[in-house]
C-alpha positions as CSV (number, residue, x, y, z in Angstrom):
1,X,-0.1,0.0,-0.1
2,X,1.4,3.4,-0.9
3,X,0.2,6.8,-0.2
4,X,2.0,9.8,-1.6
5,X,-0.1,12.4,0.2
6,X,1.0,14.6,2.9
7,X,0.8,13.3,6.5
8,X,-2.3,14.3,8.5
9,X,-2.2,16.7,11.4
10,X,-2.5,13.8,13.7
11,X,0.6,11.9,12.2
12,X,2.6,14.9,12.3
13,X,1.9,15.6,15.9
14,X,2.4,11.9,16.8
15,X,5.9,12.1,15.1
16,X,6.8,15.1,17.3
17,X,5.6,13.2,20.3
18,X,7.5,10.2,19.4
19,X,10.8,12.2,18.9
20,X,10.3,13.9,22.3
21,X,9.9,10.7,23.9
22,X,12.8,9.2,22.3
23,X,15.0,12.0,23.4
24,X,13.8,11.7,27.0
25,X,14.8,7.9,26.9
26,X,18.1,8.8,25.3
27,X,18.7,11.3,28.2
28,X,17.7,8.9,30.8
29,X,20.1,6.1,29.4
30,X,22.9,8.7,29.1
31,X,22.3,9.9,32.7
32,X,22.4,6.1,33.9
33,X,25.4,5.4,31.9
34,X,27.2,8.5,33.4
35,X,25.9,8.3,37.1
36,X,25.1,4.7,37.9
37,X,27.0,2.4,35.5
38,X,30.4,3.0,37.1
39,X,29.2,1.6,40.3
40,X,27.5,-1.3,38.7
41,X,30.7,-1.9,37.0
42,X,32.7,-1.7,40.1
43,X,30.6,-4.3,42.0
44,X,30.8,-6.7,38.9
45,X,34.6,-6.2,38.7
46,X,34.8,-6.8,42.6
47,X,32.8,-10.1,41.9
48,X,35.3,-11.0,39.0
49,X,32.5,-10.4,36.5
50,X,32.8,-8.6,33.3
51,X,32.0,-4.9,33.2
52,X,29.1,-3.7,31.0
53,X,30.5,-1.7,28.1
54,X,27.6,0.2,26.2
55,X,28.4,0.7,22.6
56,X,28.4,4.2,21.1
57,X,26.0,5.4,18.3
58,X,28.6,4.8,15.7
59,X,29.2,1.3,16.6
60,X,25.4,0.5,17.0
61,X,24.7,2.1,13.4
62,X,27.7,0.1,11.9
63,X,26.2,-3.2,13.3
64,X,22.8,-2.3,12.1
65,X,23.9,-1.4,8.6
66,X,26.1,-4.7,8.3
67,X,22.9,-6.8,8.8
68,X,21.2,-5.4,5.9
69,X,17.9,-5.8,7.5
70,X,17.9,-3.5,10.5
71,X,18.0,-4.6,14.3
72,X,18.8,-8.3,13.8
73,X,22.4,-7.4,13.2
74,X,22.7,-5.6,16.5
75,X,21.3,-8.5,18.2
76,X,23.9,-10.7,16.5
77,X,26.5,-8.3,17.7
78,X,25.6,-8.9,21.4
79,X,25.2,-12.6,20.9
80,X,28.6,-12.9,19.2
81,X,30.2,-11.4,22.3
82,X,28.9,-14.1,24.6
């Protein structure tokens, strides 16, 4: 199904809402990585477990583009590390 018309007002508003929601979640994640993750990693290291190393956006995008199909490449990236 293709539609080449303009988005409705509702669709445009929904896009703006989703962008704001995504920005909020990204900010919360960044705050977690900055403020809480170091303490979590210290505890993991003390227990002789591997620290959590979040990937940056560039690595995420590279893994995603390598898969050729979107997100499955990222999931493969994490599973290959196990």
